[in-house]
N, C-alpha and C positions, 0 to 999 in steps of 0.2 A: 209728207203723209208716205207712209211706208207704204208695202203689197199686203195690208192687215191680212185679208180673206183667204189667199193663198189657202186652200186645203192640204190636210195633213196627209202626203202622200202612204200610199198601203205600203205592206210590207213587202207584196208580192216583187219580183225580180226580172227585170227584164235582161236582154241579152246586148253587151255594151254592142254600140257603132263601133266598125273602124274600117280606117282604110286599109285595103290590099297590103298585106305584105309590108305594114307601116314598121313595126318594130325592127325588120330588119333592116330598113334604108331607112331609119334616123341620123344622119351627121351625130356622131358626138360634140356636142356643144352645152355649153352651160345654159345655154336658151331652152332646155329641152325644159319642160316644169307636168309635175301631175299635180295637181289639186284638189284636197280632198272636203268635205262639206256634209255638214248635217243633213240637208237637202239640195238639190242643184235641178235647177228651172230652166229649159232649155227653150219654152215659149210654144216653139211650134213642137211640143211632146207635152205629157202628163210629167211632174216631178218626179225627180228619182230621189228615196230616199236614202241618207248613206252613199252619194256617188261621188262621179270624179269624173275630172277632166284631163286630158293627155295632149299637151300642146306641143306638136313639133320646133326642130330647130328653124323651120322657116317660119316659123309664128302664125300657124294656123294651126285647126283643131284638130285632134289625129286619133282622137276616141272618147267616146261620152258614154258612162253604164255605171251601174253599181260599181261599190269602191271594190268588189273583191272581185270583180271581174275587168279592171281597168288594169293590165300589166304594163310596168315602166318599164324603159332600159335602164341600165345601171347609173348612166349619164344624166338622169333626171335628178332633177331640184323638186326637189318632196315638199308641198307645204299643207298644212292639215288646219282644217277650222271644222273644230266638233261643236258648234253652239251657233254654226251661220249660215245665211244660204248663200248660193252663188248661182248670180245672174249674169246673162248679157249686160257686155256694160252698156251706160243709159247713154240714150243721144238726145242732145240739148238743140234745138231747131232754130234757139232766134238768143244770141249772144251778142253785145258790144266789149269785145274784151280790153279793148284801148281804153278807156272808162271806168276800171275797177280803180281806179285810184282818186275815182270823185262819188264812192261810195258816202251817202248820209251826207251830200257837198250840194245839194238843192234843194232846200224848200217851200218853192214854189208850190201853190196848191193847182193852180188851174194850167190847163195843159196848152195853150199857147204862151205865156210866161216860160211855163218851164222849158219848151225847149228852145227860145229866146238866152236863158239863164245858161243852158248845157253849151248853146255855139259859146258864151263869152268864156264860161269855166275850160272849157278846149282850146280857144283862142288860146289862155294864157299858158298853156300845157307844153313842156319843151317836148320834141321830138324822145331824148333820153327817158322822159318820165312818161311816154305813150308805149316805150320799148318797154319799160320797166313792168308798167300796168298789163299789159298786154298780155306776159310771161305769166307776170302773178295769174291772172286770170285763169290762162290755162291748166295749172297747178292746184287752184282749186277747184277747177273742175275733173280733176284728177280725184282728188280728194272728196268729191261728192259722187265719184263710182261715175260719172261720165268719161267715156272715150271717145264720142267722135261729138263737133261742135258744128254748128251754121253759122259763121259771125260777120256781120256785116261792118263797114271803119273805112274811115276817109283818109288815116294814114299809110295803112299796110302795115304799120306792126303786128298787129294778128297773124297774118300770113308767116311775118320771119321768127313770130314766138313758134309758130304749128311747125316752121320745118328746123329752125334749131334744137327743138325740144326731142322731136321725135316724134308728137301729138297728129291728130288724124280731125280732121275739119276742110270744111270747105266754106275757103272767105270770100267774101261779096265786098267788092270794091266798090264804094259810094260813088255816086255822082249828083252834084246841087246845080242850079240854075233855073230859076223860076221864069227869067227873064228872058221871053225868046230873041231877043234881038242879039242875044249873048250865046247863043245856042252853040256856036261851033269852039268857041273859048273854051266850055265846057266839054267838051268833046274830045277837044285837044287833051285837054287835063288828063281826062278819064285813060284816052290810049295810051298816051305818056306814062302811066298808072301801070297799066295792062301788062306793055312791054319793060318795065323795069320790075317787075314781079311773078311775069313770067318762071322766071330761071327756077324760082320758091316752088313754083307747083308742081311737085312731082311727088311718085309714089301716096303718101296717105292723105297730103294738103295739096286742098284742089284750089284753083280761082275762080270765082266768078264778077259777077258787075253788081249793081246793086242803082237802078234810078229812084230814089229815095222816098220820096212821097209825092202827092199829087200837089199836096199845097207845094213843093220845095222843086219839081220840077217842070220845065213847059212842056207845053207838045210836040214840038219840034224836037228836042232833047229826048220825051220818052222813046220816040220814031228811032231817031238814027242811035242810040244806048242800046235798042232793040235789035236794029240792022245790026251794031258792033256785034252784038252777041250771038247772035247767028252765023256772021261771019265768022266770027273766032272760034264756035262753038264753045259759048264761055255759058254756062247756067246763069239766072235771071232770080236775085230775091228783091220784093216791092214791099213798104211799106202802107198795106190800104183796109180802107175801109174801118181805121183804128177809132176814129171819135166822132161825135158830132157836129165838131167844127169842121172837120175836115169834110162830113157830108154837106153841110152848110155853104161851104167855097164850092165844091163840084158843082152842084145842085141849085146853088140860088144865086151863086157869086156873092156871098154876104158873109158876116159872120167874124172871127177874129183873124183869122188869115188870111180874107180878102181886106179887109181895111190895112194889114200890113201889107200885104203886098202892093196896095194903092196909091197908101204913103210912099211907095219906090218909084210912083209912076208907072208902075206894071198892071196892064190892063182886065180886069177881073173879068172875063164872061160868065152867066149864067149857063150850065148843058143842058141844066133840066133831065137829071140820069144820078145814079146812084154811081160812086167811086170805079166800082166794079165793070157795069156798064159803058162808063168813062173811056176805060183801058179797051174795052172790046170795041169802041168805036174808032180809037186811035188805031186798030188793029194791032196792038203791039203783044196781048198777050197767046204765045206761038209755042206751038207742043214742041217743037223743033229746039227751041232752047230750056225746055222744063222748068217754067216758071215756080218760087215760092212764095205765095203772097201770106204776109204776116198781118196779124191780129184777127181779119177777118167779122170785125165783131156790128159794125152798121151794114149789115146783107139783109137779104131777103130771099125768098123763093126763088125767081127768076136768076139772082146773084150766083146760088150755089148752082145751080143747073150749069150757066154759064162759065163757071168756073171747073166742072165735071167735063165740060165738052170742049174746054180748052187744057182739059189736062195738067189744070197746074195743081200745086199741091199746097197746105196751107200751118203754118202754124203759131200756135196758139200762146198766148201767156198770160192767162188766166191772172194770176197775181197785178202784174203792172198793169192790166186793163181797170181793176180795183180799183187799185190805188188810186187811177188817172178817174176815176169814175167813170168810164166809156160805158161798161155795161158789162154783159155776160154774150159771148162767139155762140151759135149756138151748134155746138158738139155732134148732139143727136141727129139733127140732120145733114148736119156733113158727112156723117159715119153712114148713114141712110141712102146718102144720096152716093157711096162706095169712094168719096175723097181721100184722097192719104194726106194724114193728119199727123202732126206730131203738138210736143212741146216745148218750146223755150222758156226760158228766164228771164229775157230780157235782158236789159242794162241793172248790175246791181246800184246806178242809181234811183230806181223805180223799185226792186224788191232786196236789196239788201245784201241775197246769196245767192249763188245757180244750186240751189236744191230742186233737183226735181221732181221727186218725191211730194215736195210741197204746193208744186201747179198742179197735182193729178189728184193733191186732196182738195185745193182749191176748184177744184172742176167738178168735184164728188165723185170720185174714180177711189178704187181699193182695189185691191187683192190680184186674184191673174188680170183682170181687165186694166187696171194702172199698169201693171208692169208690161203688158202687151204696147201699151201705147207710147209707152216711154225708150223700148225698143225694136222690137221689129218695124211699128209703127211709123217712129220718126225715121227708121233708116230708109223705108218704102218712100216718106216724104222726099228724103235728099234724092234715092235714086239710088241709093247702097243695101240695100238688102240683098243684093244677091252675094253680098261680101261680107256684112255686118248686121247683127239685129237679133239674133239668135244663135244657140249653141248644137251647130249641127258640124259633123264632119266636113272636113274643106275649107270650111268658113274659116276667117280670119280669126285670131283670139283674142277679141276685147269681151273682156269678165270685168265682173266687180263682186264681189264679194261685202256682207253685212251681216253685222248681228242679227240671232235671228230676233230676238226682242226691237229689232225697228220694225220687223213687219207687224207688231202690234201697236206698240209702242215708240214710234219713231223718235229720236231726238229731232229738232230744229235746229240749224239745219242738220239732215241724215249725214253722217261720214261713214266714208264705205274703209274696209279693215283691208281691203286690199283693191288694187285698181292694174288691170293689164291691158296694154294695149300691141297689139302683134305679138302679142307671144311675149312682151318686156314689160316686168314690173315697172310703173309708173310711182307708184304709193303704197306703201304702207310695209 
């Protein structure tokens, strides 16, 4: 889905926004860019007809306004898109880039068998293939106009790819361990992975942790991971309230996940509560670490209030939820409660691509509402809205250009004409 119903901006001109003495202090660099488009959509301000954005050599937005009022220094590289729209780079709040090579390779319909099939496919993948897969995933995101990702994985390959390519994103290292007697071993593996990956988490690439889901993580491992995150000041992502099978496991101690755990000799108590309330009872949803709760389909009013009170953000994946028959997340209720909510494409095994416009369309959004959720709201969900998500002077120059026709008749998947990350052209 494109940003279809954005109104055609009026011809009233507005003065450009500029940093004080910007042009005088710009160093000579081929990275200075001036991008002109049929319309520029800052998100935090009305669209600008025949607008332009100036990007300085530090990779930040130096000026934005009508084309005639945005001067460029002599060294600027000029890019013009007379029949296109310039928007902030899109923010994908949930991906599994290390699984890019598995697109179309899991035909299981039911969720629990689908999860088991993914594990088998991952076990058959070499480290080199994970590395290639993650790098291709980053490039696929750039081609889709995505300039920031929130990725969860178990191999570390996505963070390595982000760092190697100079991409922007948060990588959450997953930890698994449903057997409470093996919590120590799982935590040791996670701590070792964090130590190994920390040197890569500089600048645009950030590191977090992810206790995968209630059906793969024991109570003591949840608590230990939350404590590690608090101690190391790492953000946390968790798959939560995604499926009816997960709810049956937590609430009733029943269903396919419960059966699989009992078959391994792991006790499965009934907690008589929702997955959200379960984590609250464990005391792990902490404001200090900024939890990103992925999916949140099987939630009720008290759950939403609890998430808000815990300062949690939500990543919605409408197409993945639809593909697995999980239902529809209550987006209007999340927004009414003031939760930070963004969209994610989940793994391409579920959705086939990383097209965020299709996620917005699956949620029934279009126009400026869709654009805001795919940019500024997504950045807010990741705690990055001070740096990215809108076209404002001083912010990082993460930008995307789409054909004007894509606003009303988007090709599927939607392909960007140009993608810029921190002032560097990475696609187009």
